[in-house]
C-alpha positions as CSV (number, residue, x, y, z in Angstrom):
1,M,54.6,-69.9,-99.7
2,I,54.1,-72.0,-96.5
3,E,51.2,-70.7,-94.3
4,F,51.7,-70.9,-90.6
5,N,49.1,-69.3,-88.3
6,K,48.6,-70.9,-84.8
7,K,46.5,-69.9,-81.9
8,V,48.3,-70.4,-78.6
9,L,47.0,-69.9,-75.0
10,N,43.5,-68.3,-74.6
11,A,44.2,-65.2,-76.8
12,G,47.7,-65.5,-78.3
13,E,48.9,-66.4,-81.8
14,V,52.1,-66.8,-83.8
15,N,52.0,-66.2,-87.5
16,L,55.0,-66.6,-90.0
17,I,55.0,-63.5,-92.1
18,D,57.9,-64.3,-94.3
19,F,61.1,-66.4,-94.7
20,I,64.1,-66.6,-96.8
21,G,65.9,-70.0,-97.5
22,D,65.7,-73.7,-97.0
23,D,68.1,-76.6,-96.3
24,L,69.6,-76.1,-99.8
25,S,70.5,-72.5,-98.9
26,I,72.4,-73.8,-95.8
27,V,74.2,-76.4,-97.9
28,N,75.3,-73.8,-100.4
29,A,76.4,-71.3,-97.8
30,A,78.8,-74.0,-96.6
31,R,79.8,-75.1,-100.1
32,V,81.0,-71.6,-101.1
33,S,84.1,-72.1,-99.1
34,F,85.1,-74.6,-101.9
35,A,83.6,-72.2,-104.7
36,S,81.0,-74.7,-105.5
37,Q,77.1,-75.2,-105.0
38,E,74.3,-77.8,-105.5
39,N,71.0,-77.6,-107.1
40,E,69.2,-80.0,-105.0
41,I,69.1,-81.8,-101.6
42,T,70.8,-85.2,-101.9
43,D,72.0,-87.7,-99.3
44,K,75.4,-86.1,-99.5
45,S,73.8,-82.7,-98.7
46,I,72.1,-84.2,-95.8
47,G,75.3,-85.6,-94.6
48,L,76.9,-82.2,-94.9
49,I,74.1,-80.6,-92.8
50,N,74.6,-83.3,-90.2
51,Y,78.4,-82.5,-90.2
52,L,77.8,-78.8,-89.7
53,I,75.5,-79.4,-86.8
54,K,77.5,-82.2,-85.2
55,N,80.6,-80.0,-85.2
56,K,78.9,-76.7,-84.5
57,H,79.8,-75.1,-87.7
58,A,77.1,-72.6,-87.3
59,T,77.3,-69.7,-89.7
60,P,75.7,-71.5,-92.8
61,F,72.5,-71.7,-90.7
62,E,72.5,-67.9,-90.4
63,H,71.5,-67.5,-94.1
64,V,68.0,-68.8,-93.4
65,V,65.7,-66.1,-91.9
66,F,62.2,-66.1,-90.4
67,K,60.0,-63.2,-89.7
68,F,56.9,-63.7,-87.2
69,H,54.1,-61.8,-85.9
70,V,53.6,-62.9,-82.3
71,K,50.8,-62.0,-79.8
72,C,51.6,-63.2,-76.3
73,P,51.2,-62.1,-72.6
74,I,53.8,-59.6,-71.5
75,F,55.4,-62.0,-69.0
76,V,56.0,-64.4,-72.0
77,A,57.4,-61.6,-74.1
78,R,59.9,-60.6,-71.5
79,E,61.4,-64.2,-71.4
80,W,61.3,-64.2,-75.3
81,F,63.2,-60.8,-75.5
82,R,66.2,-62.3,-73.7
83,H,67.1,-64.0,-76.9
84,R,69.2,-61.2,-78.2
85,W,70.5,-62.8,-81.3
86,S,67.3,-61.8,-83.1
87,S,65.4,-58.6,-83.7
88,F,62.2,-57.3,-82.1
89,N,59.7,-54.5,-82.7
90,E,56.9,-54.3,-80.1
91,M,53.5,-52.7,-80.1
92,S,53.9,-49.5,-77.9
93,M,51.1,-48.2,-75.8
94,R,53.1,-44.8,-75.5
95,Y,51.4,-44.2,-78.9
96,Y,48.5,-46.6,-79.2
97,V,45.4,-47.0,-77.0
98,P,43.8,-50.6,-77.7
99,E,40.0,-50.4,-78.0
100,K,40.0,-53.9,-76.4
101,I,42.8,-55.3,-74.2
102,D,43.2,-59.0,-74.1
103,Y,44.4,-60.7,-70.8
104,F,45.9,-64.1,-70.1
105,Y,43.9,-66.8,-68.5
106,P,45.3,-70.4,-68.1
107,D,43.5,-73.5,-68.9
108,K,42.4,-75.5,-65.7
109,E,45.0,-78.2,-66.5
110,D,47.8,-75.6,-66.6
111,V,47.2,-74.4,-63.0
112,R,50.1,-75.6,-61.0
113,T,51.9,-75.4,-57.7
114,Q,55.7,-74.9,-57.3
115,V,57.7,-77.3,-55.2
116,G,61.4,-77.1,-54.1
117,K,64.1,-74.5,-53.6
118,P,65.3,-71.7,-56.1
119,G,67.2,-73.3,-58.8
120,A,65.6,-76.7,-58.3
121,Y,61.9,-76.1,-58.6
122,S,59.4,-78.6,-60.0
123,F,55.8,-78.0,-60.7
124,E,53.0,-80.2,-59.8
125,P,49.1,-80.3,-60.4
126,M,47.1,-78.6,-57.7
127,K,45.3,-80.9,-55.1
128,F,42.0,-79.4,-56.1
129,P,42.4,-78.2,-59.7
130,E,38.8,-77.1,-60.2
131,A,38.8,-75.0,-57.1
132,A,42.4,-73.5,-57.8
133,H,41.4,-72.6,-61.3
134,S,38.2,-70.9,-60.2
135,E,40.0,-68.9,-57.6
136,L,42.9,-67.9,-59.9
137,T,40.4,-66.9,-62.5
138,R,38.4,-64.8,-60.1
139,Q,41.5,-63.1,-58.9
140,F,42.8,-62.3,-62.3
141,E,39.3,-60.8,-63.3
142,I,39.4,-58.5,-60.2
143,V,43.0,-57.3,-60.9
144,Y,42.5,-56.9,-64.7
145,S,39.2,-55.2,-64.3
146,T,40.6,-52.7,-61.7
147,A,43.7,-52.1,-63.7
148,E,41.9,-51.4,-66.9
149,K,39.5,-49.0,-65.2
150,A,42.3,-47.2,-63.7
151,Y,44.1,-47.0,-67.1
152,R,41.0,-45.7,-68.9
153,H,40.3,-43.1,-66.1
154,L,43.9,-41.7,-66.2
155,L,43.6,-41.3,-70.0
156,N,40.3,-39.5,-69.6
157,I,41.7,-37.0,-67.2
158,G,44.6,-36.3,-69.6
159,I,47.4,-38.3,-68.2
160,A,49.9,-39.2,-70.9
161,K,49.6,-42.5,-72.4
162,E,53.1,-43.5,-71.4
163,L,52.2,-42.9,-67.8
164,A,48.8,-44.3,-67.7
165,R,49.9,-47.7,-69.2
166,S,52.0,-48.4,-66.2
167,V,49.0,-49.5,-64.1
168,L,48.4,-52.5,-66.4
169,P,49.5,-56.0,-65.4
170,V,52.0,-58.4,-67.1
171,G,49.1,-60.7,-67.9
172,Q,48.1,-58.2,-70.7
173,Y,48.7,-59.4,-74.3
174,T,51.4,-57.5,-76.3
175,E,52.3,-57.8,-79.9
176,F,55.7,-57.8,-81.8
177,I,57.6,-58.7,-84.9
178,W,60.4,-61.2,-84.4
179,T,63.0,-61.8,-87.1
180,V,65.4,-64.6,-86.4
181,N,67.8,-66.7,-88.4
182,A,67.8,-70.6,-88.2
183,R,71.0,-70.7,-85.9
184,S,69.3,-68.4,-83.3
185,L,65.9,-70.1,-83.7
186,M,67.6,-73.5,-82.8
187,N,69.1,-71.8,-79.7
188,F,65.5,-70.5,-78.8
189,L,63.9,-73.8,-79.3
190,S,66.6,-75.8,-77.3
191,L,65.8,-73.6,-74.4
192,R,62.0,-72.9,-74.7
193,N,60.6,-76.1,-76.2
194,D,62.0,-77.8,-73.2
195,E,60.6,-79.5,-70.0
196,N,62.5,-76.8,-67.9
197,A,60.9,-73.8,-69.7
198,Q,57.9,-72.0,-68.4
199,L,54.8,-73.7,-69.8
200,E,53.3,-70.7,-71.4
201,I,56.4,-69.9,-73.6
202,A,56.9,-73.6,-74.2
203,K,53.6,-73.7,-76.0
204,F,54.6,-71.1,-78.3
205,A,58.0,-72.8,-79.0
206,F,56.3,-76.1,-79.7
207,E,54.2,-74.5,-82.5
208,I,57.3,-72.6,-83.9
209,E,59.2,-75.8,-84.0
210,E,56.5,-77.5,-86.1
211,M,57.0,-74.7,-88.6
212,F,60.8,-75.0,-88.4
213,A,60.6,-78.7,-89.1
214,S,58.3,-78.2,-92.1
215,I,60.7,-75.5,-93.8
216,L,63.9,-77.1,-92.8
217,P,63.2,-80.8,-92.6
218,S,66.7,-82.0,-93.0
219,T,68.2,-79.5,-90.6
220,H,65.5,-80.1,-87.9
221,K,66.0,-83.9,-88.2
222,S,69.7,-83.6,-87.7
223,W,69.5,-81.0,-84.9
224,V,67.2,-83.4,-83.1
225,E,69.3,-86.4,-83.7
226,N,72.4,-84.5,-82.4
227,G,70.7,-83.7,-79.0
228,R,68.7,-80.4,-79.9
229,E,71.6,-78.2,-78.8
230,S,72.4,-74.7,-79.6
231,I,75.2,-74.2,-82.1
């Protein structure tokens, strides 16, 4: 079993819980059209994988499935959940009251300013990065502390958990189980491990792509060589 456990951002992580299939599974899903199968990956098999990706014959890639446990800020999760060709189950604070709540704080080098018009933004380093990071951290601490105090107070006076949680910010970390097939994973990576993606989700996608390449090396290589497009 391949172990995959990566720390991401200040308090996040992504863990591979389980997976089904490999490059050979994809090859044999395609070969079944001809009532045949292969027992090992050969140059011919790799050629078939390349043909499938190049010509966007996508369904054989749906027979390899990954299951992850992800811990990330809520604002990252909301982007992640837009990838609907996969399955999610999220930790719910309707039922669960965390003893400790983790919050997102960016590294100094990740604090940035936004330049340009809607639809054509670029992001640049701050002119005074240390001062900007210090002030951002200070404001985060004020908001997080105030919000959590309000949350605990509301719970203590008997307000329902599902109402009390609404005062908490999107910088709070959440957790979820994500099950996704290789076709949908390539779609996710094409969009999220990309220079146009928000940096915080891109950091998760980078780690996930490393895992993808280790489990499906021939598929990953072909996908990259064919432009990293969704299929």
